[in-house]
C-alpha positions as a Markdown table, in Angstrom:
| # | Residue | x | y | z |
|---|---|---|---|---|
| 1 | Met | -53.2 | -113.8 | 25.3 |
| 2 | Asn | -55.6 | -116.7 | 25.1 |
| 3 | Gln | -55.6 | -116.9 | 28.9 |
| 4 | Leu | -56.4 | -113.1 | 29.1 |
| 5 | Phe | -59.2 | -113.5 | 26.6 |
| 6 | Glu | -60.6 | -116.5 | 28.5 |
| 7 | Leu | -60.4 | -114.5 | 31.8 |
| 8 | Leu | -62.3 | -111.6 | 30.3 |
| 9 | Phe | -64.9 | -113.3 | 28.1 |
| 10 | Gly | -64.8 | -117.0 | 29.0 |
| 11 | Gln | -68.1 | -116.7 | 30.9 |
| 12 | Tyr | -69.9 | -115.9 | 27.7 |
| 13 | Ser | -69.5 | -119.4 | 26.4 |
| 14 | Glu | -72.5 | -120.3 | 28.7 |
| 15 | Tyr | -74.7 | -117.5 | 27.5 |
| 16 | Gln | -77.2 | -117.5 | 24.6 |
| 17 | Ser | -75.9 | -115.6 | 21.6 |
| 18 | Leu | -79.0 | -113.4 | 21.7 |
| 19 | Asp | -78.2 | -112.4 | 25.3 |
| 20 | Val | -74.7 | -111.4 | 24.3 |
| 21 | Val | -75.9 | -109.3 | 21.4 |
| 22 | Leu | -78.5 | -107.7 | 23.7 |
| 23 | Glu | -75.9 | -106.8 | 26.3 |
| 24 | Ile | -73.6 | -105.3 | 23.7 |
| 25 | Thr | -76.5 | -103.3 | 22.3 |
| 26 | Ala | -77.5 | -102.1 | 25.8 |
| 27 | Val | -73.9 | -101.1 | 26.5 |
| 28 | Val | -73.6 | -99.1 | 23.2 |
| 29 | Phe | -76.9 | -97.1 | 23.9 |
| 30 | Gly | -75.8 | -96.7 | 27.6 |
| 31 | Phe | -72.6 | -95.2 | 26.4 |
| 32 | Leu | -74.4 | -92.9 | 24.0 |
| 33 | Ser | -76.7 | -91.8 | 26.9 |
| 34 | Val | -73.9 | -90.9 | 29.2 |
| 35 | Trp | -72.1 | -89.1 | 26.3 |
| 36 | Tyr | -75.2 | -87.0 | 25.6 |
| 37 | Ala | -75.5 | -86.3 | 29.3 |
| 38 | Lys | -72.0 | -84.9 | 29.2 |
| 39 | Lys | -72.9 | -82.8 | 26.3 |
| 40 | Asn | -76.1 | -81.6 | 28.1 |
| 41 | His | -78.1 | -82.9 | 25.2 |
| 42 | Ile | -81.7 | -84.1 | 25.3 |
| 43 | Trp | -80.8 | -87.3 | 23.6 |
| 44 | Val | -79.5 | -88.6 | 26.9 |
| 45 | Phe | -83.1 | -89.8 | 27.6 |
| 46 | Pro | -84.2 | -91.7 | 24.4 |
| 47 | Thr | -80.9 | -93.5 | 24.2 |
| 48 | Gly | -81.1 | -94.3 | 27.9 |
| 49 | Leu | -84.6 | -95.7 | 27.5 |
| 50 | Ile | -83.4 | -98.2 | 25.0 |
| 51 | Ser | -80.4 | -99.2 | 27.1 |
| 52 | Thr | -82.5 | -99.6 | 30.3 |
| 53 | Ser | -85.2 | -101.6 | 28.6 |
| 54 | Ile | -82.7 | -104.2 | 27.4 |
| 55 | Phe | -81.0 | -104.3 | 30.8 |
| 56 | Val | -84.2 | -104.8 | 32.7 |
| 57 | Tyr | -84.8 | -108.0 | 30.7 |
| 58 | Leu | -81.2 | -109.3 | 31.0 |
| 59 | Leu | -80.9 | -108.6 | 34.7 |
| 60 | Trp | -84.2 | -110.2 | 35.5 |
| 61 | Lys | -83.1 | -113.2 | 33.6 |
| 62 | Trp | -79.7 | -113.3 | 35.4 |
| 63 | Val | -81.4 | -112.7 | 38.8 |
| 64 | Leu | -79.6 | -109.5 | 39.6 |
| 65 | Leu | -82.5 | -107.9 | 41.3 |
| 66 | Gly | -81.0 | -104.7 | 42.6 |
| 67 | Asp | -79.5 | -103.9 | 39.2 |
| 68 | Met | -82.8 | -104.7 | 37.6 |
| 69 | Met | -84.6 | -102.3 | 39.9 |
| 70 | Ile | -82.0 | -99.6 | 39.0 |
| 71 | Asn | -82.9 | -99.9 | 35.4 |
| 72 | Val | -86.6 | -99.9 | 36.0 |
| 73 | Tyr | -86.1 | -96.7 | 37.9 |
| 74 | Tyr | -83.8 | -95.3 | 35.2 |
| 75 | Phe | -86.6 | -96.0 | 32.6 |
| 76 | Val | -89.2 | -94.1 | 34.7 |
| 77 | Met | -86.8 | -91.3 | 35.6 |
| 78 | Ser | -85.7 | -90.9 | 31.9 |
| 79 | Leu | -89.3 | -90.2 | 31.0 |
| 80 | Tyr | -89.6 | -87.7 | 33.9 |
| 81 | Gly | -86.2 | -86.2 | 33.0 |
| 82 | Trp | -87.2 | -85.8 | 29.4 |
| 83 | Tyr | -90.2 | -83.8 | 30.4 |
| 84 | Val | -88.2 | -81.6 | 32.8 |
| 85 | Trp | -85.5 | -80.9 | 30.3 |
| 86 | Ile | -87.9 | -79.8 | 27.6 |
| 87 | Arg | -90.1 | -77.9 | 30.0 |
| 88 | Lys | -89.5 | -74.2 | 29.6 |
| 89 | Thr | -89.3 | -71.5 | 32.3 |
| 90 | Asp | -89.6 | -67.9 | 30.9 |
| 91 | Asp | -89.3 | -69.4 | 27.4 |
| 92 | Lys | -85.9 | -71.0 | 28.3 |
| 93 | Pro | -85.2 | -74.7 | 28.9 |
| 94 | Thr | -84.6 | -75.9 | 32.5 |
| 95 | Pro | -81.0 | -74.7 | 33.3 |
| 96 | Ile | -78.2 | -76.6 | 35.1 |
| 97 | Ser | -78.2 | -75.7 | 38.7 |
| 98 | Gln | -76.9 | -76.7 | 42.2 |
| 99 | Thr | -79.0 | -78.6 | 44.7 |
| 100 | Asn | -80.7 | -76.6 | 47.5 |
| 101 | Phe | -81.3 | -77.8 | 51.0 |
| 102 | Lys | -84.7 | -79.3 | 50.2 |
| 103 | Glu | -83.2 | -81.3 | 47.3 |
| 104 | Lys | -80.3 | -82.5 | 49.4 |
| 105 | Arg | -82.8 | -83.8 | 52.0 |
| 106 | Thr | -84.9 | -85.4 | 49.2 |
| 107 | Ser | -81.7 | -87.1 | 47.9 |
| 108 | Leu | -81.0 | -88.6 | 51.3 |
| 109 | Ile | -84.6 | -89.9 | 51.6 |
| 110 | Ile | -84.3 | -91.4 | 48.1 |
| 111 | Phe | -81.0 | -93.1 | 49.1 |
| 112 | Phe | -82.4 | -94.8 | 52.2 |
| 113 | Ile | -85.7 | -95.7 | 50.6 |
| 114 | Ala | -83.8 | -97.3 | 47.7 |
| 115 | Met | -81.6 | -99.3 | 50.1 |
| 116 | Val | -84.7 | -100.6 | 52.0 |
| 117 | Cys | -86.5 | -101.5 | 48.8 |
| 118 | Val | -83.6 | -103.5 | 47.4 |
| 119 | Phe | -83.1 | -105.2 | 50.7 |
| 120 | Leu | -86.7 | -106.3 | 50.8 |
| 121 | Val | -86.6 | -107.6 | 47.2 |
| 122 | Tyr | -83.5 | -109.7 | 48.0 |
| 123 | Gln | -85.1 | -111.0 | 51.2 |
| 124 | Ser | -88.4 | -111.9 | 49.5 |
| 125 | Ala | -86.5 | -113.7 | 46.8 |
| 126 | Gly | -84.3 | -115.5 | 49.3 |
| 127 | Lys | -81.2 | -114.0 | 47.6 |
| 128 | Trp | -79.7 | -112.1 | 50.6 |
| 129 | Thr | -77.0 | -114.8 | 50.9 |
| 130 | Ser | -73.8 | -113.1 | 49.5 |
| 131 | Trp | -71.7 | -110.0 | 50.1 |
| 132 | Thr | -72.6 | -109.0 | 46.5 |
| 133 | Ala | -76.1 | -108.3 | 47.7 |
| 134 | Tyr | -74.7 | -105.6 | 50.1 |
| 135 | Ile | -72.7 | -103.9 | 47.3 |
| 136 | Asp | -75.6 | -104.2 | 44.9 |
| 137 | Thr | -77.9 | -102.5 | 47.5 |
| 138 | Phe | -75.5 | -99.7 | 48.1 |
| 139 | Thr | -74.8 | -98.9 | 44.4 |
| 140 | Thr | -78.5 | -99.1 | 43.7 |
| 141 | Ala | -79.1 | -96.4 | 46.2 |
| 142 | Ile | -76.3 | -94.2 | 44.8 |
| 143 | Phe | -77.6 | -94.5 | 41.3 |
| 144 | Phe | -81.1 | -93.8 | 42.3 |
| 145 | Val | -80.0 | -90.4 | 43.7 |
| 146 | Gly | -77.8 | -89.8 | 40.7 |
| 147 | Met | -80.6 | -90.4 | 38.2 |
| 148 | Trp | -83.0 | -88.2 | 40.2 |
| 149 | Leu | -80.5 | -85.3 | 40.3 |
| 150 | Met | -79.8 | -85.7 | 36.5 |
| 151 | Ala | -83.5 | -85.6 | 35.7 |
| 152 | Arg | -83.6 | -82.3 | 37.6 |
| 153 | Arg | -80.5 | -81.1 | 35.8 |
| 154 | Lys | -78.5 | -80.8 | 39.1 |
| 155 | Ile | -74.7 | -80.7 | 38.7 |
| 156 | Glu | -74.2 | -82.9 | 41.8 |
| 157 | Asn | -75.6 | -85.9 | 39.8 |
| 158 | Trp | -72.1 | -86.4 | 38.4 |
| 159 | Val | -70.6 | -87.0 | 41.8 |
| 160 | Phe | -73.0 | -89.9 | 42.4 |
| 161 | Trp | -72.4 | -91.3 | 39.0 |
| 162 | Ile | -68.6 | -91.3 | 39.5 |
| 163 | Ile | -68.8 | -93.0 | 42.9 |
| 164 | Gly | -71.3 | -95.7 | 41.6 |
| 165 | Asp | -69.3 | -96.2 | 38.4 |
| 166 | Ile | -66.0 | -96.8 | 40.2 |
| 167 | Ile | -67.6 | -99.4 | 42.4 |
| 168 | Ser | -69.4 | -101.1 | 39.5 |
| 169 | Val | -66.3 | -101.7 | 37.3 |
| 170 | Pro | -64.8 | -104.5 | 39.5 |
| 171 | Phe | -68.3 | -105.5 | 40.7 |
| 172 | Tyr | -69.7 | -106.4 | 37.3 |
| 173 | Phe | -66.5 | -108.0 | 36.2 |
| 174 | Tyr | -66.7 | -110.3 | 39.3 |
| 175 | Lys | -70.3 | -111.1 | 38.3 |
| 176 | Gly | -69.1 | -112.2 | 34.9 |
| 177 | Leu | -70.5 | -109.3 | 32.8 |
| 178 | Thr | -67.3 | -108.1 | 31.2 |
| 179 | Phe | -68.9 | -105.8 | 28.6 |
| 180 | Thr | -70.9 | -104.1 | 31.2 |
| 181 | Ser | -67.8 | -103.8 | 33.4 |
| 182 | Leu | -66.0 | -102.1 | 30.5 |
| 183 | Gln | -69.1 | -99.9 | 30.0 |
| 184 | Tyr | -68.8 | -98.6 | 33.6 |
| 185 | Leu | -65.1 | -98.0 | 33.2 |
| 186 | Ile | -65.9 | -95.7 | 30.2 |
| 187 | Phe | -68.8 | -94.2 | 32.2 |
| 188 | Thr | -66.4 | -93.2 | 34.9 |
| 189 | Val | -64.2 | -91.3 | 32.5 |
| 190 | Ile | -67.1 | -89.6 | 30.8 |
| 191 | Ala | -68.7 | -88.7 | 34.2 |
| 192 | Ile | -65.5 | -87.0 | 35.3 |
| 193 | Tyr | -65.5 | -85.0 | 32.1 |
| 194 | Gly | -69.2 | -84.4 | 32.5 |
| 195 | Leu | -68.7 | -82.9 | 35.9 |
| 196 | Ile | -66.1 | -80.6 | 34.5 |
| 197 | Ala | -68.2 | -79.6 | 31.5 |
| 198 | Trp | -71.3 | -78.9 | 33.6 |
| 199 | Lys | -69.2 | -76.8 | 36.0 |
| 200 | His | -68.0 | -74.7 | 33.1 |
| 201 | Ile | -71.6 | -74.2 | 31.8 |
| 202 | Leu | -72.8 | -73.3 | 35.3 |
| 203 | Ser | -69.9 | -70.9 | 35.8 |
| 204 | Asn | -70.7 | -69.2 | 32.5 |
| 205 | Ser | -74.4 | -68.9 | 33.3 |
| 206 | Lys | -73.6 | -67.3 | 36.7 |
| 207 | Ala | -71.2 | -64.9 | 35.0 |
| 208 | Thr | -73.8 | -64.0 | 32.4 |
| 209 | Val | -76.4 | -63.3 | 35.2 |
């Protein structure tokens, strides 16, 4: 049991207590954000803003530049998404919908731009020296698209979250962030249920129409 505990949490012996508390706090609010997203509730954004703000600081400190860029982007897109979700069309909130051709094309553009930007950040910082940089770049691009689609209330956002979350579970554990790895494990489960829940809402709205 002690060996298992050491494997999971031994790396935290080298961290400052404040950083551990901040990571746990960010994980809790990140969990709440994804839970509210599953519920199709506006609180997905304020809870997400708190989580991403903390992670930006921690990831900058730990020199995880791609992940830090993800959270800066999340912060900005949370503000945008908050506006989109409360904006009303014909006196009704923006509904859940599927992506059209134009939005799929935009998603592809966002994906490649994100990969290029993260690559340039790693190159400029002289950190393009490990296979983790490749994974970090790829997951960053996936999450960029997922966040943009969620901000626009597109059901396909869950597919990107699921793929990115599955990759992130072992990735963050490898990087020594056990609490964050466990967060992404929970995120994966919630994202699957979120996709199912949003499909149900979308089907009901189509049936009503």
